C-alpha positions as CSV (number, residue, x, y, z in Angstrom):
1,M,-45.2,-9.0,3.7
2,K,-41.6,-10.3,3.6
3,P,-39.4,-9.6,6.6
4,M,-36.2,-7.7,6.2
5,T,-32.7,-9.1,6.1
6,I,-30.0,-8.1,8.6
7,E,-28.4,-5.9,6.0
8,E,-31.6,-4.1,5.1
9,F,-32.3,-3.6,8.8
10,E,-28.9,-2.1,9.4
11,L,-29.3,0.2,6.4
12,A,-32.8,1.3,7.6
13,R,-31.4,2.0,11.0
14,V,-28.6,4.1,9.5
15,A,-31.0,5.9,7.2
16,H,-33.8,6.6,9.6
17,G,-32.2,6.4,13.1
18,T,-32.5,4.0,15.9
19,D,-36.1,4.9,16.9
20,M,-38.4,2.8,14.8
21,A,-41.3,5.2,15.5
22,N,-39.6,7.7,13.1
23,W,-39.3,5.1,10.3
24,P,-41.7,5.0,7.4
25,T,-44.6,2.6,8.3
26,D,-43.9,0.0,5.6
27,V,-40.2,-0.2,6.6
28,A,-41.0,-0.3,10.3
29,D,-43.5,-3.1,9.7
30,R,-40.9,-5.2,7.8
31,A,-38.4,-4.5,10.6
32,R,-40.8,-5.7,13.3
33,L,-41.4,-8.9,11.3
34,F,-37.6,-9.3,11.0
35,L,-37.1,-8.9,14.8
36,K,-39.7,-11.7,15.4
37,T,-37.7,-14.2,13.4
38,D,-34.9,-16.3,14.9
39,K,-32.2,-14.3,13.1
40,G,-33.9,-11.1,14.2
41,A,-34.1,-12.2,17.8
42,A,-30.4,-13.2,17.8
43,F,-29.5,-9.9,16.2
44,A,-31.5,-7.9,18.8
45,A,-29.9,-9.9,21.6
46,S,-26.4,-9.2,20.3
47,E,-27.3,-5.5,20.0
48,L,-28.5,-5.5,23.6
49,A,-25.3,-7.2,24.8
50,L,-23.3,-4.6,22.9
51,D,-25.3,-1.8,24.5
52,A,-24.7,-3.3,27.9
53,R,-20.9,-3.4,27.3
54,L,-20.9,0.1,26.1
55,A,-22.9,1.3,29.1
56,A,-20.2,-0.1,31.4
57,F,-17.8,2.3,29.8
58,A,-20.1,5.3,30.2
59,D,-19.4,8.0,32.7
60,Q,-20.3,7.0,36.2
61,P,-22.5,9.4,38.2
62,G,-20.3,12.1,39.8
63,T,-17.6,11.9,37.1
64,Q,-18.6,15.3,35.8
65,A,-18.4,16.8,39.3
66,R,-14.9,15.4,39.7
67,A,-13.9,16.8,36.3
68,D,-15.2,20.2,37.3
69,V,-13.2,20.2,40.6
70,F,-10.1,19.2,38.6
71,L,-10.6,21.9,36.0
72,G,-11.3,24.4,38.7
73,R,-8.0,23.6,40.5
74,L,-6.2,23.7,37.1
75,L,-7.6,27.2,36.4
76,D,-6.4,28.3,39.9
77,V,-2.8,27.6,39.1
78,P,-2.0,31.0,37.7
79,V,-3.6,32.6,40.8
80,Q,-1.4,30.5,43.2
81,H,1.8,30.9,41.2
82,M,2.0,34.3,39.7
83,P,4.3,34.4,36.6
84,V,7.4,36.5,36.7
85,Q,6.6,40.0,35.3
86,Q,8.7,40.9,32.2
87,A,10.5,44.2,32.3
88,N,9.6,47.0,30.0
89,S,10.4,45.8,26.5
90,G,12.3,48.9,25.4
91,F,15.7,49.2,23.8
92,L,17.6,49.2,27.0
93,S,16.0,46.1,28.3
94,A,16.7,44.4,25.0
95,L,20.4,45.4,25.4
96,A,20.4,44.0,28.9
97,G,18.9,40.7,27.7
98,L,21.6,40.6,24.9
99,Y,24.3,41.2,27.6
100,Q,22.9,38.3,29.6
101,D,22.9,36.1,26.6
102,F,26.6,36.9,25.9
103,R,27.5,36.2,29.5
104,T,25.8,32.8,29.2
105,L,27.4,32.2,25.8
106,F,31.0,33.0,26.9
107,S,30.8,31.4,30.4
108,P,33.1,28.5,31.0
109,L,30.2,26.0,30.6
110,G,29.1,27.8,27.4
111,L,32.6,27.7,25.9
112,A,33.0,24.0,26.8
113,S,29.7,23.1,25.2
114,Q,30.6,25.0,22.1
115,G,34.0,23.2,21.9
116,V,32.3,19.8,22.3
117,A,29.8,20.7,19.6
118,Y,32.6,21.8,17.3
119,A,34.5,18.6,17.8
120,L,31.4,16.6,17.3
121,V,30.7,18.3,14.0
122,L,34.3,17.7,12.9
123,V,34.1,14.0,13.8
124,V,30.9,13.6,11.9
125,G,32.4,15.3,8.9
126,V,35.4,13.0,8.9
127,F,33.2,9.9,9.1
128,V,31.0,11.2,6.3
129,G,34.1,11.9,4.2
130,L,35.5,8.4,4.9
131,Q,32.3,6.9,3.5
132,Q,33.0,8.3,0.0
133,P,35.1,6.0,-2.2
134,Y,38.3,7.5,-3.6
135,D,38.1,8.0,-7.4
136,E,41.5,8.6,-9.0
137,E,40.0,9.9,-12.3
138,S,37.7,12.5,-10.9
139,S,40.1,13.8,-8.2
140,V,42.1,17.0,-9.0
141,D,45.4,17.7,-7.3
142,L,45.5,21.4,-6.6
143,S,48.7,21.3,-4.5
144,S,50.9,21.6,-7.6
145,T,49.3,25.0,-8.5
146,L,49.0,26.3,-4.9
147,F,52.2,25.2,-3.3
148,S,55.7,25.5,-4.5
149,S,57.6,22.3,-4.9
150,S,60.9,21.7,-3.3
151,A,62.3,21.1,-6.7
152,D,61.7,24.8,-7.6
153,F,64.4,25.8,-5.0
154,Y,67.1,23.7,-6.6
155,L,67.1,25.1,-10.1
156,E,70.8,24.9,-10.5
157,D,70.8,21.1,-10.2
158,Q,68.8,20.7,-13.4
């Protein structure tokens, strides 16, 4: 019987699981022959080294207990710090909330922040407008139709 290659061994392990007792007998026999070869022994040693490295990252004993204590404390937060109770959400409470919003909106700080935002939007608009090239052909001068010319006032000079 011919031993497996590394690729065949990995495919068999993926297909049948890591426990060779669950493998079909002919595949398991070929796998055992593979593990007795030099390549198979080196492959098994590298797999054991990888398992040892991964075991170092596994949860240490007591980690679950610490996690349970943390989650318990986290769940106790609403008990220790009760949330503010909302008032009855009727029509009058909605009007009171709207009044509070208007007081905030028209406070000195609210008006100042609105002015700054307005100026910022204007500055950004000017900079965007300055980025556009001036095209004489596609521009339309509406001032002649919307505004009277000073020449219209001096008709007798013509």
